[in-house]
C-alpha positions in Angstrom: -62.9 -35.5 -16.2 -65.5 -38.3 -16.7 -64.6 -39.9 -13.4 -65.1 -36.5 -11.6 -68.6 -36.2 -13.2 -69.5 -39.7 -12.2 -68.1 -39.2 -8.7 -70.3 -36.1 -8.3 -73.4 -37.9 -9.5 -72.8 -40.8 -7.1 -72.3 -38.4 -4.2 -75.6 -36.7 -5.1 -77.5 -40.0 -5.2 -76.0 -41.1 -1.9 -76.7 -37.7 -0.2 -80.3 -37.8 -1.3 -80.8 -41.4 -0.1 -79.0 -41.1 3.3 -81.3 -40.1 6.2 -78.3 -40.0 8.5 -76.8 -37.0 6.8 -76.7 -33.9 9.1 -79.5 -31.5 8.1 -77.2 -28.5 8.8 -74.7 -29.5 6.1 -75.3 -28.1 2.7 -73.5 -29.4 -0.4 -73.6 -26.8 -3.2 -73.1 -28.2 -6.7 -72.1 -25.4 -9.0 -70.5 -24.6 -12.3 -66.8 -23.6 -11.9 -67.5 -20.3 -13.7 -70.5 -19.1 -11.7 -69.9 -16.5 -9.0 -73.4 -16.1 -7.7 -73.5 -19.7 -6.6 -70.5 -19.1 -4.4 -72.2 -16.0 -3.0 -75.3 -18.1 -2.2 -73.0 -20.6 -0.3 -71.7 -17.6 1.7 -75.3 -16.7 2.6 -75.9 -20.2 3.9 -72.7 -20.1 5.9 -73.7 -16.8 7.5 -76.9 -18.4 8.5 -75.1 -21.2 10.4 -75.0 -24.0 7.7 -71.9 -26.0 7.2 -71.3 -25.6 3.5 -69.2 -27.7 1.0 -69.0 -26.4 -2.6 -68.5 -29.0 -5.3 -67.7 -27.7 -8.8 -69.1 -29.6 -11.7 -69.9 -29.2 -15.4 -72.7 -31.8 -15.2 -75.4 -29.8 -13.4 -78.1 -30.8 -15.9 -77.4 -34.5 -15.1 -77.3 -33.8 -11.4 -80.7 -32.0 -11.6 -82.2 -34.9 -13.5 -80.9 -37.4 -11.0 -82.3 -35.3 -8.1 -85.7 -35.0 -9.8 -85.6 -31.3 -10.5 -87.9 -30.5 -13.4 -86.5 -28.2 -16.1 -89.1 -25.6 -15.4 -87.8 -25.3 -11.8 -84.1 -25.2 -12.7 -81.7 -22.5 -11.6 -77.9 -22.1 -11.6 -77.0 -24.5 -8.7 -78.3 -27.5 -7.0 -77.9 -28.1 -3.2 -78.4 -31.1 -1.0 -79.3 -30.6 2.6 -80.2 -33.7 4.6 -82.5 -35.8 2.4 -83.7 -32.7 0.4 -82.6 -31.0 -2.8 -82.7 -27.2 -2.8 -82.6 -25.7 -6.3 -81.4 -22.1 -6.9 -81.3 -18.9 -4.8 -84.0 -20.0 -2.3 -84.5 -17.7 0.6 -83.1 -19.1 3.8 -86.5 -18.8 5.5 -87.8 -21.4 3.0 -84.8 -23.7 3.6 -85.4 -23.4 7.4 -89.1 -24.1 6.9 -88.3 -27.2 4.8 -85.9 -28.6 7.5 -88.3 -27.8 10.4 -91.5 -29.2 8.8 -89.9 -32.1 7.0 -92.6 -32.5 4.4 -92.8 -35.6 2.2 -91.4 -33.9 -0.9 -88.1 -34.2 -2.8 -87.2 -30.6 -2.1 -87.8 -26.9 -3.0 -86.8 -24.6 -5.8 -86.7 -20.9 -6.7 -86.6 -21.1 -10.6 -84.2 -18.9 -12.5 -82.0 -16.3 -11.0 -84.2 -13.6 -9.6 -82.6 -10.2 -8.9 -82.3 -9.5 -5.2 -82.6 -13.1 -4.1 -79.9 -14.5 -1.7 -76.6 -14.4 -3.5 -77.8 -12.3 -6.4 -77.2 -8.7 -7.0 -80.0 -6.2 -7.8 -83.2 -5.2 -6.1 -86.1 -7.6 -5.3 -88.8 -6.7 -7.7 -91.6 -8.8 -6.3 -92.3 -11.8 -4.1 -90.1 -14.9 -4.4 -92.3 -17.9 -5.1 -90.6 -21.1 -3.9 -92.0 -24.3 -5.3 -92.1 -27.9 -4.1 -90.0 -30.4 -6.1 -91.9 -33.7 -6.5 -95.5 -32.5 -6.6 -97.6 -34.2 -9.2 -98.9 -32.1 -12.1 -98.4 -28.3 -11.9 -95.8 -27.1 -9.5 -97.2 -26.5 -6.0 -96.2 -23.4 -4.1 -94.2 -24.2 -1.0 -94.1 -20.6 0.3 -93.9 -17.0 -0.9 -91.4 -14.5 0.5 
């Protein structure tokens, strides 16, 4: 089991450091017992991303290595190109990230908001997506 955790951590570090990684490939790191994470992977696939799902019980360690602050954490962590995408981020925000290529670590939609991609329920308000890597208070990347 420890080898699997370390292999996942190494893969995350390599994927974040490798600029040659295809931007259209998304690697979803999720807990084996979480269903909504798999639903989010299906949303990405339906939007044209090539998705690989990697199950792990070391999500907290993966988040720390990816630079995701606890206050921006969600239930899964994704690498797309050189970026990390945390949580049920709307695909429009992911597409904006990949098109604009800002000098940030990635983006996050904290928690598990109802009605967000891959989640059940009705959207109760705007989804505020934050930058990962901003100094000080989280900076808004976009609102949907």
